[in-house]
N, C-alpha and C positions, 0 to 999 in steps of 0.2 A: 170329411163332409163332402157331399157331392155338389153343393151349391155355394155361391158366395155368401158370406156372413159378415155383418158389421157388428163388432163388439164395441160397446161404449161403457167401459167401466168408469166409475166416479173416482175423481182424484183423491177424495178423502175416505174412500172405503177402507175398512180394516183389511190388513194383509193384501194390499194391492199388488205387491211384488209376487206373491204366491199365485194370485189370480192371473196376472199377466203371463207367468211362466206356464200355467195350465192352458191358457188360451193359445199360447205359442205352440205348445206340444200338440194340440188338437186341431190346429188350423192348417190344413194342407191345400185348400183351394187357392189358386193363384190370385183370385180377385178378392179374397177375404181381406179385411182390414180391421185394425184395432186402433181406436183413438181414445185416449184418456181425456175426458172433458174437464178442463181446469175449473177450480172453485166449485165443483159439484159434490153433492152428497149422494145419498141412496136414491132419491127421487129425481133423477137427472132431468126428465122433461119438465118438471115443475121448478127445480132449482135454477136451471140454465136453459130455458126453452129456445132461445135464439141460437145459441151455440149448438145445441142438440139438433135442431132443425137444419142448420147449415151443414152439419156433418152428414146427416141422412141424405140430404139433397145431393151433396157432392159425391157420396158413395153411389147413389142411384144413377147419376149422370155418367159416372165413370165405368159402369158395367158394360161389358162387351158380351153380347149374346151370340151364340153359335147356333145356326139353323141347319138341321140335317136336310140334305137334299135327297129327293127321291124315290 
């Protein structure tokens, strides 16, 4: 992938270990991040809205943008 991606898999998703390994194989961007949201189910923003929002904000705040000069 050519841009940073935040993956937020739910802790109680079926086959979470398989999903995490697939994410790890496909994530090559240095700013990409994977966070398993504790106590979440399939509808993460509805199940755990505060934890989800905090992870999204932390991810966005941590991004470093490179600007091409010239």
